C-alpha positions, 0 to 999 in steps of 0.5 A, spaced: 263 892 543 266 891 550 259 893 553 256 888 549 260 882 550 260 884 558 252 884 557 252 877 554 257 874 559 253 877 565 246 874 562 250 867 561 252 867 568 245 869 570 242 863 566 247 858 569 246 860 576 238 860 575 239 853 572 243 851 578 238 854 583 231 851 579 234 844 577 238 842 582 244 841 578 250 843 582 256 846 580 262 848 585 265 854 581 258 857 581 257 855 588 263 858 590 261 865 587 258 866 594 263 865 598 263 868 605 267 873 608 268 871 615 270 865 618 264 863 622 259 863 616 264 858 612 261 852 616 254 853 614 256 855 607 260 849 606 255 844 609 250 846 604 255 845 598 257 839 600 250 836 601 248 839 595 254 835 591 252 829 595 245 829 593 246 830 586 252 825 585 248 820 589 242 821 584 247 819 578 249 812 581 247 805 581 241 805 586 244 799 590 245 798 598 252 799 597 252 806 594 246 808 599 250 806 605 256 809 603 253 816 602 249 815 609 256 814 612 259 819 608 254 824 611 255 822 618 262 822 618 262 830 615 257 831 621 262 830 626 265 837 625 258 840 626 256 837 632 262 837 636 267 842 639 274 843 634 280 840 638 276 836 643 277 829 645 269 828 643 271 830 636 277 825 635 273 819 638 267 820 634 271 821 628 275 815 629 268 811 630 265 814 624 271 813 619 271 806 621 264 805 618 265 809 612 272 805 611 268 799 611 262 802 606 268 804 601 271 797 602 264 793 601 264 795 594 271 797 592 273 790 592 279 792 596 278 789 603 281 796 606 280 801 601 287 801 599 286 803 591 289 810 589 282 812 589 280 811 596 286 814 598 284 821 594 278 820 597 281 820 604 286 825 603 280 830 601 276 828 607 282 830 611 283 836 608 276 839 608 275 837 616 282 841 617 279 847 614 272 846 618 276 846 624 280 852 623 274 856 621 270 854 627 276 857 631 276 863 627 269 866 629 267 873 627 274 874 624 274 876 616 277 870 612 284 873 609 285 872 601 290 866 603 285 863 607 280 863 602 285 860 597 286 854 602 278 853 603 277 853 596 282 848 595 279 844 600 272 844 597 275 842 590 280 836 593 273 834 597 269 834 591 274 831 587 276 825 591 269 823 592 267 824 585 273 820 582 272 814 587 264 814 586 266 814 578 271 808 579 266 804 583 260 805 578 264 804 572 267 797 575 259 795 576 258 797 569 255 804 569 258 810 567 257 816 570 257 824 567 261 828 572 262 834 568 256 838 571 260 839 577 265 843 574 271 840 576 277 836 572 276 829 574 282 827 569 285 821 573 292 823 571 291 830 573 293 831 581 289 837 582 291 842 587 294 849 585 299 848 590 303 843 586 303 848 581 306 853 586 311 848 587 313 847 580 313 854 578 316 857 584 321 852 587 317 852 593 317 845 596 311 843 600 311 836 603 303 835 604 303 837 596 309 832 595 306 826 598 299 827 595 303 823 589 305 817 593 306 811 589 302 805 590 308 800 589 313 798 594 319 799 589 317 806 587 317 808 594 325 809 595 326 814 589 320 818 591 322 819 598 329 820 596 327 825 591 322 829 596 328 829 601 333 832 596 328 837 594 326 839 602 334 839 604 335 843 598 330 848 600 331 848 607 339 850 606 337 856 602 334 859 608 340 858 612 346 862 614 351 861 608 356 858 613 361 852 613 357 849 619 351 849 616 353 847 609 357 841 612 351 839 616 347 838 610 352 834 606 352 829 612 345 829 612 345 827 605 351 822 606 347 818 612 341 818 608 344 815 602 346 809 606 339 806 606 339 807 598 346 804 597 346 798 601 342 792 602 337 792 608 339 788 614 346 787 611 353 788 615 355 793 610 349 798 611 350 797 619 358 799 618 357 804 613 351 807 618 356 807 624 361 811 620 356 816 617 352 817 623 358 819 627 360 824 622 353 827 622 353 827 630 359 831 630 356 836 624 350 837 629 355 838 635 359 843 632 353 847 629 349 847 636 355 848 640 353 842 645 360 838 644 356 832 643 349 834 640 345 833 647 340 838 646 333 836 645 333 838 638 339 834 636 336 828 639 329 829 636 333 829 629 337 823 630 330 820 632 327 822 625 333 820 621 333 813 624 325 813 623 326 814 616 331 809 615 327 804 618 321 805 614 325 805 608 329 799 609 322 795 611 319 798 604 325 795 600 324 788 603 317 788 599 320 788 592 314 789 587 308 789 592 303 794 592 303 798 599 298 797 604 294 803 607 297 802 613 304 802 610 302 808 606 301 811 613 308 809 616 311 812 610 308 819 610 309 819 618 316 817 617 317 823 612 313 828 616 317 826 622 324 826 618 322 833 615 320 836 622 326 834 626 331 837 621 327 843 620 326 844 628 334 843 629 336 848 623 331 853 626 333 853 633 340 853 631 339 859 626 335 863 631 341 862 636 346 865 631 341 871 630 337 869 623 330 867 624 328 863 618 321 862 616 319 854 615 311 855 613 312 853 606 314 846 608 307 845 610 309 842 617 308 844 624 314 846 627 312 848 634 317 845 638 311 842 643 307 839 638 309 831 637 308 831 629 304 832 623 302 837 618 300 844 620 294 844 624 293 836 624 290 833 630 296 828 630 292 823 625 295 822 618 
């Protein structure tokens, strides 16, 4: 019976694969069966899959100038990663030019003069995720792709196809034409935030800032509770990695107290300035005791203070907007503020902990903790 069931399964799989190959129906799960083994083969594999997906998706859309222009600009944008060297200045210049053209194409039929809808953000997030993967694999050359890398690359392809599919589905429905995306084999439920990374965070308590920021709210009034929840989760996870000493415990208490200033008082008032002055002095003392500089004069101390002030400024500005929808630029500032904040605290704690003879691994947070890198997410070029 087991052999019979297996035979039926194999026949079904072969039949599905034949449908894909002969009729042009693209299914991402089926395509991923032939995933390459070495880094240098990923680019050609990914591009073939992306081109097949875009061709199939475009065929489902209304045949208007706006849709044709969108797919043309999307293909041009993705081609940047193939035509230039990873990490080069030329790549950044070309990406900047072509991303602006793509953004205009999105805005033309999304009805949001800057593509500020949630579906636009999902698309942008998918593009960045895919671009990062292409650059990293291009650098790895003939090295064999590890199990962890394979998981990340597959997730990038899922994020990419899902982000584009959701955007196209929404704008197509706005124009009165419903399109069926079921053949692509991806969950297009807009209430599901896709990544397997989120499941890892929820089940194992591993906090990842990039995964957390994927659910950033649309309205200004929702940013504060979202940011505080993320900051609290980050601090809790970071403290668990540190030596269990009074100095470290005191630091985390003072950090939480300082950040609470922005939550408890109205932005710009005399009360918040007085409260910040008192609590910043206590935080400064806690840092000084921890790093042994008698005044927190180390680079890591000042970087942390800058990160705290940057986060506070962002929170205060967003708080003034009330119930307004945040713009694309404001969203970038919120993300940048949280990354800078988490990176600054992480670097200080990592340095001090190592001085005390205990090395701590911060990789799970998804932030680049190299002291020579100016900021963002692990492997990113500096643009959010």
